[in-house]
C-alpha positions as CSV (number, residue, x, y, z in Angstrom):
1,X,40.1,118.3,57.6
2,X,37.2,120.6,57.0
3,X,33.5,120.0,58.0
4,X,30.5,121.9,56.6
5,X,26.8,121.7,57.3
6,X,25.0,118.9,55.3
7,X,21.8,118.3,57.3
8,X,18.4,119.7,56.7
9,X,19.5,122.4,54.0
10,X,17.1,124.1,51.6
11,X,17.8,123.1,48.0
12,X,16.2,123.9,44.6
13,X,14.2,121.2,42.9
14,X,15.2,120.6,39.3
15,X,13.9,118.7,36.6
16,X,11.8,121.0,34.5
17,X,13.1,122.5,31.3
18,X,10.4,125.3,31.4
19,X,11.7,128.3,33.3
20,X,8.2,129.5,33.7
21,X,7.1,126.6,35.9
22,X,7.2,127.4,39.6
23,X,8.8,124.6,41.6
24,X,9.1,124.5,45.3
25,X,12.4,123.9,47.1
26,X,12.8,120.9,49.4
27,X,15.1,120.0,52.2
28,X,18.3,117.7,51.5
29,X,21.0,116.3,53.6
30,X,24.4,114.7,52.9
31,X,27.6,115.4,51.1
32,X,25.7,116.7,48.1
33,X,24.8,119.7,50.2
34,X,27.9,120.2,52.2
35,X,30.5,119.9,49.3
36,X,29.0,123.1,47.5
37,X,29.3,125.0,50.8
38,X,33.1,124.4,50.9
39,X,33.5,125.0,47.1
40,X,31.8,128.3,47.5
41,X,34.0,129.3,50.4
42,X,37.1,128.1,48.5
43,X,36.1,130.4,45.7
44,X,35.7,133.4,47.9
45,X,39.0,132.9,49.6
46,X,40.7,132.7,46.2
47,X,38.9,135.8,45.0
48,X,40.1,137.6,48.2
49,X,43.8,137.0,47.2
50,X,43.2,137.6,43.5
51,X,41.6,141.0,43.9
52,X,44.2,142.3,46.3
53,X,42.4,142.4,49.5
54,X,45.4,140.9,51.5
55,X,46.7,142.2,53.7
56,X,44.6,145.2,54.8
57,X,41.1,143.8,53.8
58,X,40.2,146.5,51.1
59,X,40.1,145.7,47.5
60,X,43.2,146.5,45.5
61,X,45.3,147.6,48.7
62,X,47.7,144.9,48.2
63,X,49.2,143.0,45.3
64,X,47.2,140.3,43.5
65,X,48.2,136.9,44.4
66,X,47.3,133.7,42.6
67,X,46.9,131.5,45.7
68,X,47.7,127.7,45.6
69,X,45.1,125.2,46.6
70,X,47.2,124.6,49.8
71,X,46.9,128.3,50.9
72,X,43.2,128.3,50.2
73,X,42.7,125.1,52.3
74,X,44.9,126.6,55.0
75,X,42.9,129.8,55.2
76,X,39.6,127.9,55.3
77,X,40.9,125.6,58.1
78,X,42.4,128.4,60.1
79,X,39.2,130.4,60.0
80,X,37.2,127.3,61.4
81,X,35.4,127.0,64.7
82,X,35.1,124.1,66.9
83,X,31.9,121.8,66.3
84,X,29.5,122.4,69.1
85,X,27.2,119.3,68.4
86,X,26.3,116.9,65.8
87,X,22.6,116.5,64.5
88,X,21.5,113.2,63.1
89,X,17.8,112.2,62.4
90,X,16.3,114.8,64.6
91,X,18.4,114.3,67.7
92,X,21.4,116.4,68.7
93,X,24.6,115.2,70.4
94,X,26.7,117.9,72.2
95,X,30.4,117.5,71.8
96,X,32.0,118.5,75.1
97,X,35.5,117.3,75.1
98,X,37.0,120.0,72.8
99,X,39.5,122.7,74.1
């Protein structure tokens, strides 16, 4: 399936209802951080087809398409790169047995 960064990502700190209060961000990790990355990518892929960027890459050059979830996932998966390593708790493990 699809892997997204989810370790040591900057996040906004919420909890105040006062918009004038300045709150510092903080570093988070886990699926709560990686899931929004993929959701955002999926939204951009869907927009690419809906605004007619396919097949030439310019807005409106093609017909608008309402892509299925399967198409969006296929585009994301086929635009992926091999994972070079995994970071956990400050140490990095390089993955070397990939094509």
